[in-house]
N, C-alpha and C positions, 0 to 999 in steps of 0.2 A: 322232859326239863330243860334242857337247852335253848331247843325250840322257843319254851314261852320265858326263857330269860331274855332272848333277843327282842324279844315282842314286846317286854315291859322296859326295856330300852330306849326301842324305838320310839313309845308311845309315853316317854318320860315320865317312866315311873321305876328307875333304875334301884330304888333304896330296898333293903328289907322288910320294911315296915309296909310299904305298899304292893312288894309282890305277895305277901303274905294275906292282905285284903283281897286282891284280883285274883290269886291262885283257885280259892272254891269255883268261882263262877267257871271257869273252864273245863270244868269236871264232869262229866255225864256215866251214867250207869254204876257200874260196879264202885268205879272210882269216887263216883258221889256218895255212896251209901260208903264205903271206907273214911270218908274225910267226915261225914256222921258221926260215925261211931267210935273217930279215932283222934279225932282234931278238933270239933267241937264242944267235947265236953272239958278239955285242955284248953283252956281261952288262954293261958300263959305262956305256949306255945310259939317260940322265935321261928325264924321263918328256914334257919340251918335244921333246927329241929323235924319240922314238916316235910321239908322235903328227905332227910335221911328214912324220915318211918315212911313215906310214900316209894321210895326206892326199895326199900325192906318188903314193903307188902307187895310192891309188881315186879321186882325183880327177879329173875327166874335164876335159879341155883346153877343152871351150869354158865349162862354169864358170867357170873361170881369166880369160877372155876376158871374158866378160861382167864380174866381177867387177871387173878391170881400168879397164874402160869406163864400170862405174857411177863407180867412184871419182874417175877423170880427170872425171866430168861435174858432178861433184857442186856443185850453187847452192844455198843459203839459199832458201827460197820467202817467200812474201808470208804474212807470219804467222806463221810458224815462227821458235820459241822454239830459245838458242844451244843450250837440252840437248839437244833433238830434231831438229837438225840433226848434234849431237856422237854420238847414240845411232845415228842413221843410218849415220854412216860407222863405227864400231864394226861395226853388222850386217856391212857388207859384210866390213872385213878378217876376223870370224870366219865366214864362208861362204870367205874365203879365206885360210887359216892359214898357206898357203907362199906367201904373196906376195911377201915377201924385200925390201919397201921398207924404207929407212931411217927413222926415226923424226926425221931434219929434212926431206925430203922430205913426209913423211904432215904434218908441222907447215905445211908450204907449201901443201899441197892443201888443209886446214883453213882457214887465213888467207885464202886465195885464193876459197873460196866461199862465203864470210860476205859481207855488204851491205859500201857502201863505206864506210858511215861507221861502221862495227867496224874497217874495214882501216885507216882514216886514224884510229883510236886505236889498234890493236894495232901495226901494224909501226914506228911509232918506238920503241916500246920494247923491240925486238928479243925478241922470247921464243926461249929455245933449248931449247924442247922443243914437244910436244904439249900435253902436259896443262898448262903456261905459258900458252900460245897461247887454252887452254880457259877457263882462271880468268879472263884479262884480257877475254875476250867476255863473260864471264858478268857482271864488274863494270860492264863499260859499258852491258850491256840493264839492267842494274839501277838504274842511273844515267838511262838513258832513262825506265824505269817510272818513277822518282819525278819525275822533269821533269810527264813525261804526266799525273800525278796531281795536281799543282801546275797546271798549265793548266785541268783540269775543274775544279778547287777554283775557280781567279778567275773562268772563264767562269759556273761556278753565282754564286759570289758576284754579279757584274754582274748576273745574272737577276734575284739578289734585293735590289736597289738602291732604296732608299725615295723613292718619287716625294714627300716632303715636306720630307725633310731631305738629302736626298742619301748616309743611309747604310747599312750592308751589313748591311741587313735587310729585312724587309718591312714594308710602307708600314703594316698592322694593325697591328703589333708594335711603332710605332713611340714613344718616351716623351717626344720632342717634342711631337709631334700629339695627345698624351692630356693633355698639358698646356696645350698651349693651347686645346682641346676646353675644357680644365675653366673656363682661366681667362675665356674668351665666356663660358660660362654662368651663371658667380658674376655676370659685369657686364651680362646680361642679365637676370639678377634684382633685380640692383640698381635697374636701368632701369624696369623693370616696378613694382618697390616705389614709386620715383619719382615714376612718373605718378600712381599708385594715389592715394598722400598729395595731389598736387598738384589731381586731380580732386573730394578728399575737400574739402581747402580751400575750392575753388571754389564746390560745392553747400553747403558750410556759410556762406560769406559770400552766396550768393543768396537761401539761404533767412532771412538776418538781415534782409537788405534787405526783401525781401517782408512780414516781420513789422513792422519801423519802418514800410512805407507803411502797411500795413491799419491800427496804431495811429495813426499821424496822421490816415489817412481817417477813424477815429470820434474822434479829437479834433475834427476842425476839422467835422464834418458837421452837429453841433449849431448851432455859430456861422454857419454858410453857410444852416441851415434857417430859423432864428431872424431872422436879416436879411433874408429872402425873406417871410417869415412878417410882419415888421414895417412891410416897404413895402408891404404888402398890406392892412395895417391891421389886423390880428390881431391879439389883445393875447398876456396871460401865459400865459390859461388856453388859448388854442390851440395854446399854445407846449408846453404841459404835457401838454396832451393827445396832441400829435403824440411827446412822450419816451415817456409812457405812460398808457397808455388801457384796461390793466386792471380789469375790473371787482373784483377781490380788493382793490385796496391805494387804489385812486382818489388816485392822488398827487396829482388836481388838486383834488379836495375839500381834502385836508391842506393846500393851498398858499392855498385861498380861504380859509380860516377862521385861519390865520397872518398873512393881510395883510390882513384886518379891511374886505376891499373888494373889489371888480369893479376888473378892468382895463376900461379903455375900450374903447367897440366893442359889449359885453354890454349887455345890458338889464336895466333895475332893477326886482326884484321885487313886486309889487304887495302892500300890504299884507291884502288878501283873504288 
């Protein structure tokens, strides 16, 4: 019967009236005889009545019993969506078209087979039909998915918690950490520059002290040497020779001519 319905829809005959007119052409043997005896005498039968009479005549009793037991034992499995659970129920009913179960009982079977949290949501709202109970179950499933997505985002955010500022981001992309690092680098550069300037001032001061010491030593050196020479009885000539003994300038001779005499301690030149 399901295959017949698909063939009718594929050939642009989806209405019940057209299916009722096409149906006898597809029958043969015992089924054709059944149609002649049960349907043709009752010309006013609808397609739904014809289908139910056909299934009652040719559906085996064990098939009906199996479908009834499957329907009563239906439970929503772990990980099974509401839509999959509802389609599984419809598949059983499709295999057993002459079930004769009222919609109110089907609604109760559907709700009782759902998980406990679904039942706690649907039962207080008192759905009036199977379709209404199905829509309520879908709405609860969607709400659960939304809550689960929020929990996952919260868990992912906690994993991305910054260890520097406790922000909801990775530590490598932390703006506070980057700013503190830049301040530290600038502070270190200023400290290094100040140290270099102090070292330069110290080296400059030490160089000035050395020059002053060398200058004072050069100024006091001749006096000390002259004092030592004088104590030893050496005259001006000896002092001048110690100051400049070069053969070119002969500074000591210039001093002898300008002074007009010889210092004490020098021998007197002979007239010869």
